[in-house]
Biopython code that builds the backbone (N, CA, C, O; Angstrom):
import numpy as np
from Bio.PDB.StructureBuilder import StructureBuilder

atoms = [
    (1, "MET", "N", (0.826, -1.190, 0.000)),
    (1, "MET", "CA", (0.000, 0.000, 0.000)),
    (1, "MET", "C", (0.879, 1.266, 0.000)),
    (1, "MET", "O", (0.593, 2.238, -0.699)),
    (2, "LEU", "N", (1.955, 1.224, 0.805)),
    (2, "LEU", "CA", (2.845, 2.373, 0.870)),
    (2, "LEU", "C", (3.523, 2.619, -0.481)),
    (2, "LEU", "O", (3.733, 3.765, -0.879)),
    (3, "THR", "N", (3.859, 1.540, -1.176)),
    (3, "THR", "CA", (4.492, 1.663, -2.487)),
    (3, "THR", "C", (3.545, 2.338, -3.471)),
    (3, "THR", "O", (3.981, 3.175, -4.262)),
    (4, "LEU", "N", (2.289, 2.002, -3.440)),
    (4, "LEU", "CA", (1.301, 2.610, -4.320)),
    (4, "LEU", "C", (1.157, 4.104, -4.028)),
    (4, "LEU", "O", (1.040, 4.911, -4.949)),
    (5, "ILE", "N", (1.166, 4.462, -2.763)),
    (5, "ILE", "CA", (1.079, 5.875, -2.383)),
    (5, "ILE", "C", (2.285, 6.647, -2.891)),
    (5, "ILE", "O", (2.143, 7.756, -3.407)),
    (6, "VAL", "N", (3.475, 6.065, -2.749)),
    (6, "VAL", "CA", (4.700, 6.700, -3.238)),
    (6, "VAL", "C", (4.620, 6.905, -4.745)),
    (6, "VAL", "O", (4.938, 7.983, -5.247)),
    (7, "LEU", "N", (4.198, 5.876, -5.464)),
    (7, "LEU", "CA", (4.090, 5.980, -6.924)),
    (7, "LEU", "C", (3.096, 7.060, -7.340)),
    (7, "LEU", "O", (3.366, 7.836, -8.257)),
    (8, "LEU", "N", (1.956, 7.110, -6.672)),
    (8, "LEU", "CA", (0.946, 8.111, -7.011)),
    (8, "LEU", "C", (1.423, 9.533, -6.719)),
    (8, "LEU", "O", (1.214, 10.440, -7.525)),
    (9, "LEU", "N", (2.060, 9.722, -5.570)),
    (9, "LEU", "CA", (2.531, 11.066, -5.213)),
    (9, "LEU", "C", (3.634, 11.550, -6.158)),
    (9, "LEU", "O", (3.628, 12.707, -6.578)),
    (10, "TYR", "N", (4.571, 10.677, -6.490)),
    (10, "TYR", "CA", (5.637, 11.091, -7.401)),
    (10, "TYR", "C", (5.120, 11.281, -8.823)),
    (10, "TYR", "O", (5.613, 12.144, -9.549)),
    (11, "THR", "N", (4.141, 10.489, -9.225)),
    (11, "THR", "CA", (3.531, 10.690, -10.537)),
    (11, "THR", "C", (2.867, 12.060, -10.595)),
    (11, "THR", "O", (2.997, 12.777, -11.587)),
    (12, "GLY", "N", (2.160, 12.421, -9.535)),
    (12, "GLY", "CA", (1.537, 13.743, -9.478)),
    (12, "GLY", "C", (2.568, 14.856, -9.484)),
    (12, "GLY", "O", (2.379, 15.878, -10.144)),
    (13, "ALA", "N", (3.652, 14.664, -8.757)),
    (13, "ALA", "CA", (4.706, 15.687, -8.724)),
    (13, "ALA", "C", (5.334, 15.861, -10.093)),
    (13, "ALA", "O", (5.602, 16.985, -10.517)),
    (14, "VAL", "N", (5.570, 14.765, -10.783)),
    (14, "VAL", "CA", (6.178, 14.846, -12.115)),
    (14, "VAL", "C", (5.231, 15.533, -13.089)),
    (14, "VAL", "O", (5.652, 16.391, -13.865)),
    (15, "VAL", "N", (3.964, 15.164, -13.053)),
    (15, "VAL", "CA", (2.995, 15.758, -13.979)),
    (15, "VAL", "C", (2.863, 17.262, -13.747)),
    (15, "VAL", "O", (2.873, 18.038, -14.703)),
    (16, "PHE", "N", (2.740, 17.679, -12.488)),
    (16, "PHE", "CA", (2.523, 19.091, -12.214)),
    (16, "PHE", "C", (3.808, 19.920, -12.241)),
    (16, "PHE", "O", (3.751, 21.121, -12.504)),
    (17, "ASP", "N", (4.948, 19.316, -11.978)),
    (17, "ASP", "CA", (6.194, 20.076, -11.953)),
    (17, "ASP", "C", (6.929, 20.076, -13.287)),
    (17, "ASP", "O", (7.622, 21.042, -13.603)),
    (18, "LEU", "N", (6.796, 19.042, -14.054)),
    (18, "LEU", "CA", (7.538, 18.978, -15.305)),
    (18, "LEU", "C", (6.852, 19.722, -16.445)),
    (18, "LEU", "O", (7.491, 20.007, -17.458)),
    (19, "LEU", "N", (5.586, 20.038, -16.308)),
    (19, "LEU", "CA", (4.904, 20.780, -17.363)),
    (19, "LEU", "C", (5.504, 22.179, -17.580)),
    (19, "LEU", "O", (5.722, 22.567, -18.728)),
    (20, "PRO", "N", (5.775, 22.941, -16.524)),
    (20, "PRO", "CA", (6.362, 24.279, -16.749)),
    (20, "PRO", "C", (7.891, 24.278, -16.842)),
    (20, "PRO", "O", (8.501, 25.339, -16.710)),
    (21, "LEU", "N", (8.528, 23.130, -17.062)),
    (21, "LEU", "CA", (9.986, 23.088, -17.108)),
    (21, "LEU", "C", (10.568, 23.851, -18.297)),
    (21, "LEU", "O", (11.722, 24.275, -18.241)),
    (22, "LYS", "N", (9.820, 24.029, -19.338)),
    (22, "LYS", "CA", (10.338, 24.719, -20.519)),
    (22, "LYS", "C", (10.675, 26.178, -20.219)),
    (22, "LYS", "O", (11.444, 26.800, -20.951)),
    (23, "LYS", "N", (10.112, 26.715, -19.163)),
    (23, "LYS", "CA", (10.341, 28.124, -18.809)),
    (23, "LYS", "C", (11.596, 28.315, -17.970)),
    (23, "LYS", "O", (12.066, 29.442, -17.815)),
    (24, "ARG", "N", (12.149, 27.228, -17.425)),
    (24, "ARG", "CA", (13.324, 27.320, -16.564)),
    (24, "ARG", "C", (14.605, 27.026, -17.345)),
    (24, "ARG", "O", (14.555, 26.411, -18.410)),
    (25, "PRO", "N", (15.742, 27.460, -16.825)),
    (25, "PRO", "CA", (17.028, 27.161, -17.480)),
    (25, "PRO", "C", (17.305, 25.655, -17.502)),
    (25, "PRO", "O", (16.832, 24.911, -16.643)),
    (26, "LYS", "N", (18.081, 25.222, -18.500)),
    (26, "LYS", "CA", (18.347, 23.797, -18.698)),
    (26, "LYS", "C", (19.095, 23.168, -17.515)),
    (26, "LYS", "O", (18.781, 22.046, -17.116)),
    (27, "LYS", "N", (20.076, 23.878, -16.954)),
    (27, "LYS", "CA", (20.830, 23.336, -15.820)),
    (27, "LYS", "C", (19.920, 23.105, -14.626)),
    (27, "LYS", "O", (20.070, 22.115, -13.910)),
    (28, "GLN", "N", (18.994, 24.000, -14.411)),
    (28, "GLN", "CA", (18.061, 23.855, -13.296)),
    (28, "GLN", "C", (17.150, 22.650, -13.523)),
    (28, "GLN", "O", (16.826, 21.936, -12.575)),
    (29, "ASN", "N", (16.740, 22.419, -14.756)),
    (29, "ASN", "CA", (15.909, 21.261, -15.078)),
    (29, "ASN", "C", (16.650, 19.959, -14.824)),
    (29, "ASN", "O", (16.085, 19.013, -14.277)),
    (30, "ILE", "N", (17.913, 19.912, -15.222)),
    (30, "ILE", "CA", (18.709, 18.701, -15.024)),
    (30, "ILE", "C", (18.883, 18.416, -13.538)),
    (30, "ILE", "O", (18.714, 17.278, -13.099)),
    (31, "LEU", "N", (19.217, 19.435, -12.770)),
    (31, "LEU", "CA", (19.381, 19.269, -11.327)),
    (31, "LEU", "C", (18.078, 18.817, -10.683)),
    (31, "LEU", "O", (18.081, 17.931, -9.828)),
    (32, "TYR", "N", (16.979, 19.413, -11.081)),
    (32, "TYR", "CA", (15.678, 19.037, -10.542)),
    (32, "TYR", "C", (15.371, 17.573, -10.833)),
    (32, "TYR", "O", (14.934, 16.844, -9.943)),
    (33, "CYS", "N", (15.594, 17.141, -12.054)),
    (33, "CYS", "CA", (15.306, 15.753, -12.433)),
    (33, "CYS", "C", (16.211, 14.766, -11.696)),
    (33, "CYS", "O", (15.754, 13.700, -11.284)),
    (34, "VAL", "N", (17.478, 15.107, -11.528)),
    (34, "VAL", "CA", (18.399, 14.225, -10.811)),
    (34, "VAL", "C", (17.980, 14.096, -9.345)),
    (34, "VAL", "O", (17.909, 12.986, -8.818)),
    (35, "LEU", "N", (17.703, 15.217, -8.690)),
    (35, "LEU", "CA", (17.302, 15.171, -7.285)),
    (35, "LEU", "C", (15.961, 14.457, -7.103)),
    (35, "LEU", "O", (15.775, 13.720, -6.135)),
    (36, "LEU", "N", (15.037, 14.674, -8.023)),
    (36, "LEU", "CA", (13.745, 13.995, -7.958)),
    (36, "LEU", "C", (13.924, 12.492, -8.125)),
    (36, "LEU", "O", (13.274, 11.709, -7.432)),
    (37, "SER", "N", (14.796, 12.086, -9.034)),
    (37, "SER", "CA", (15.050, 10.657, -9.263)),
    (37, "SER", "C", (15.700, 10.000, -8.053)),
    (37, "SER", "O", (15.324, 8.893, -7.668)),
    (38, "VAL", "N", (16.675, 10.677, -7.452)),
    (38, "VAL", "CA", (17.341, 10.123, -6.279)),
    (38, "VAL", "C", (16.361, 9.996, -5.113)),
    (38, "VAL", "O", (16.326, 8.969, -4.435)),
    (39, "SER", "N", (15.571, 11.036, -4.885)),
    (39, "SER", "CA", (14.627, 10.975, -3.768)),
    (39, "SER", "C", (13.559, 9.912, -4.013)),
    (39, "SER", "O", (13.134, 9.238, -3.075)),
    (40, "PHE", "N", (13.123, 9.756, -5.260)),
    (40, "PHE", "CA", (12.155, 8.713, -5.569)),
    (40, "PHE", "C", (12.761, 7.334, -5.332)),
    (40, "PHE", "O", (12.112, 6.459, -4.758)),
    (41, "GLY", "N", (13.982, 7.140, -5.764)),
    (41, "GLY", "CA", (14.641, 5.849, -5.584)),
    (41, "GLY", "C", (14.766, 5.463, -4.125)),
    (41, "GLY", "O", (14.469, 4.330, -3.747)),
    (42, "VAL", "N", (15.202, 6.397, -3.313)),
    (42, "VAL", "CA", (15.363, 6.119, -1.879)),
    (42, "VAL", "C", (14.012, 5.834, -1.229)),
    (42, "VAL", "O", (13.886, 4.882, -0.460)),
    (43, "LEU", "N", (13.016, 6.636, -1.526)),
    (43, "LEU", "CA", (11.698, 6.437, -0.921)),
    (43, "LEU", "C", (11.036, 5.158, -1.425)),
    (43, "LEU", "O", (10.343, 4.485, -0.662)),
    (44, "PHE", "N", (11.236, 4.816, -2.687)),
    (44, "PHE", "CA", (10.653, 3.596, -3.236)),
    (44, "PHE", "C", (11.273, 2.362, -2.582)),
    (44, "PHE", "O", (10.560, 1.429, -2.210)),
    (45, "VAL", "N", (12.591, 2.357, -2.444)),
    (45, "VAL", "CA", (13.268, 1.224, -1.795)),
    (45, "VAL", "C", (12.828, 1.124, -0.338)),
    (45, "VAL", "O", (12.619, 0.021, 0.169)),
    (46, "PHE", "N", (12.685, 2.257, 0.338)),
    (46, "PHE", "CA", (12.206, 2.259, 1.715)),
    (46, "PHE", "C", (10.782, 1.706, 1.805)),
    (46, "PHE", "O", (10.459, 0.968, 2.735)),
    (47, "SER", "N", (9.931, 2.062, 0.839)),
    (47, "SER", "CA", (8.540, 1.598, 0.870)),
    (47, "SER", "C", (8.436, 0.095, 0.640)),
    (47, "SER", "O", (7.437, -0.518, 1.017)),
    (48, "LEU", "N", (9.450, -0.502, 0.030)),
    (48, "LEU", "CA", (9.453, -1.950, -0.166)),
    (48, "LEU", "C", (9.907, -2.699, 1.079)),
    (48, "LEU", "O", (9.846, -3.927, 1.123)),
    (49, "GLY", "N", (10.363, -1.962, 2.094)),
    (49, "GLY", "CA", (10.743, -2.577, 3.358)),
    (49, "GLY", "C", (12.225, -2.858, 3.495)),
    (49, "GLY", "O", (12.643, -3.499, 4.459)),
    (50, "THR", "N", (13.017, -2.396, 2.563)),
    (50, "THR", "CA", (14.457, -2.600, 2.618)),
    (50, "THR", "C", (15.072, -1.568, 3.548)),
    (50, "THR", "O", (14.756, -0.381, 3.470)),
    (51, "GLU", "N", (15.955, -2.028, 4.430)),
    (51, "GLU", "CA", (16.619, -1.091, 5.328)),
    (51, "GLU", "C", (17.800, -0.447, 4.617)),
    (51, "GLU", "O", (18.601, -1.127, 3.977)),
    (52, "MET", "N", (17.895, 0.854, 4.736)),
    (52, "MET", "CA", (18.988, 1.598, 4.118)),
    (52, "MET", "C", (20.142, 1.666, 5.119)),
    (52, "MET", "O", (19.917, 1.841, 6.316)),
    (53, "PRO", "N", (21.377, 1.527, 4.628)),
    (53, "PRO", "CA", (22.514, 1.637, 5.539)),
    (53, "PRO", "C", (22.654, 3.073, 6.062)),
    (53, "PRO", "O", (22.385, 4.040, 5.349)),
    (54, "SER", "N", (23.069, 3.180, 7.291)),
    (54, "SER", "CA", (23.224, 4.489, 7.903)),
    (54, "SER", "C", (24.532, 5.140, 7.449)),
    (54, "SER", "O", (25.549, 4.463, 7.298)),
    (55, "ALA", "N", (24.499, 6.422, 7.239)),
    (55, "ALA", "CA", (25.695, 7.155, 6.828)),
    (55, "ALA", "C", (26.424, 7.757, 8.026)),
    (55, "ALA", "O", (27.432, 8.441, 7.851)),
    (56, "SER", "N", (25.938, 7.518, 9.222)),
    (56, "SER", "CA", (26.526, 8.163, 10.393)),
    (56, "SER", "C", (27.936, 7.651, 10.707)),
    (56, "SER", "O", (28.790, 8.428, 11.135)),
    (57, "GLU", "N", (28.185, 6.377, 10.505)),
    (57, "GLU", "CA", (29.502, 5.826, 10.826)),
    (57, "GLU", "C", (30.603, 6.378, 9.913)),
    (57, "GLU", "O", (31.647, 6.778, 10.427)),
    (58, "PRO", "N", (30.426, 6.421, 8.583)),
    (58, "PRO", "CA", (31.461, 7.036, 7.744)),
    (58, "PRO", "C", (31.660, 8.532, 8.034)),
    (58, "PRO", "O", (32.784, 9.032, 7.973)),
    (59, "ILE", "N", (30.579, 9.236, 8.345)),
    (59, "ILE", "CA", (30.690, 10.658, 8.662)),
    (59, "ILE", "C", (31.457, 10.841, 9.965)),
    (59, "ILE", "O", (32.329, 11.705, 10.060)),
    (60, "ARG", "N", (31.135, 10.033, 10.964)),
    (60, "ARG", "CA", (31.837, 10.104, 12.246)),
    (60, "ARG", "C", (33.329, 9.812, 12.061)),
    (60, "ARG", "O", (34.173, 10.496, 12.639)),
    (61, "SER", "N", (33.646, 8.812, 11.268)),
    (61, "SER", "CA", (35.037, 8.457, 11.006)),
    (61, "SER", "C", (35.769, 9.594, 10.299)),
    (61, "SER", "O", (36.919, 9.892, 10.624)),
    (62, "PHE", "N", (35.111, 10.222, 9.342)),
    (62, "PHE", "CA", (35.713, 11.344, 8.618)),
    (62, "PHE", "C", (35.987, 12.522, 9.543)),
    (62, "PHE", "O", (37.059, 13.123, 9.482)),
    (63, "VAL", "N", (35.026, 12.855, 10.398)),
    (63, "VAL", "CA", (35.184, 13.974, 11.319)),
    (63, "VAL", "C", (36.281, 13.680, 12.345)),
    (63, "VAL", "O", (37.063, 14.569, 12.684)),
    (64, "GLN", "N", (36.344, 12.459, 12.835)),
    (64, "GLN", "CA", (37.389, 12.096, 13.781)),
    (64, "GLN", "C", (38.763, 12.183, 13.124)),
    (64, "GLN", "O", (39.718, 12.640, 13.753)),
    (65, "THR", "N", (38.876, 11.757, 11.883)),
    (65, "THR", "CA", (40.140, 11.856, 11.166)),
    (65, "THR", "C", (40.499, 13.301, 10.888)),
    (65, "THR", "O", (41.664, 13.686, 10.989)),
    (66, "LEU", "N", (39.505, 14.100, 10.540)),
    (66, "LEU", "CA", (39.726, 15.503, 10.199)),
    (66, "LEU", "C", (40.240, 16.309, 11.407)),
    (66, "LEU", "O", (41.128, 17.150, 11.268)),
    (67, "PHE", "N", (39.676, 16.042, 12.576)),
    (67, "PHE", "CA", (40.028, 16.801, 13.773)),
    (67, "PHE", "C", (40.935, 16.032, 14.732)),
    (67, "PHE", "O", (41.158, 16.483, 15.856)),
    (68, "ASN", "N", (41.447, 14.912, 14.322)),
    (68, "ASN", "CA", (42.342, 14.076, 15.136)),
    (68, "ASN", "C", (41.721, 13.725, 16.486)),
    (68, "ASN", "O", (42.384, 13.818, 17.519)),
    (69, "ILE", "N", (40.479, 13.331, 16.479)),
    (69, "ILE", "CA", (39.753, 12.921, 17.688)),
    (69, "ILE", "C", (39.867, 11.398, 17.797)),
    (69, "ILE", "O", (39.741, 10.677, 16.808)),
    (70, "GLU", "N", (40.105, 10.937, 19.003)),
    (70, "GLU", "CA", (40.203, 9.481, 19.188)),
    (70, "GLU", "C", (39.070, 8.962, 20.005)),
    (70, "GLU", "O", (38.992, 7.760, 20.259)),
]
sb = StructureBuilder()
sb.init_structure("model")
sb.init_model(0)
sb.init_chain("A")
sb.init_seg("    ")
for serial, (resi, resn, name, xyz) in enumerate(atoms, 1):
    if name == "N":
        sb.init_residue(resn, " ", resi, " ")
    sb.init_atom(name, np.array(xyz, "f"), 0.0, 1.0, " ", f" {name:<3s}", serial, name[0])
structure = sb.get_structure()
């Protein structure tokens, strides 16, 4: 059921947002489409029940390395 809701909401967003894209600059359109695709992919995988790996551990490791924290 959640997957169907995700599909319907993103379909509506694409229909209503992509219609006026001809009025915007090309770079902005490309960025919009890439971000929309990434967010759809993440939300769709989440709606299927797949657990996404957490990014907190690599970020913590990077910050500790950057500031020499042990």
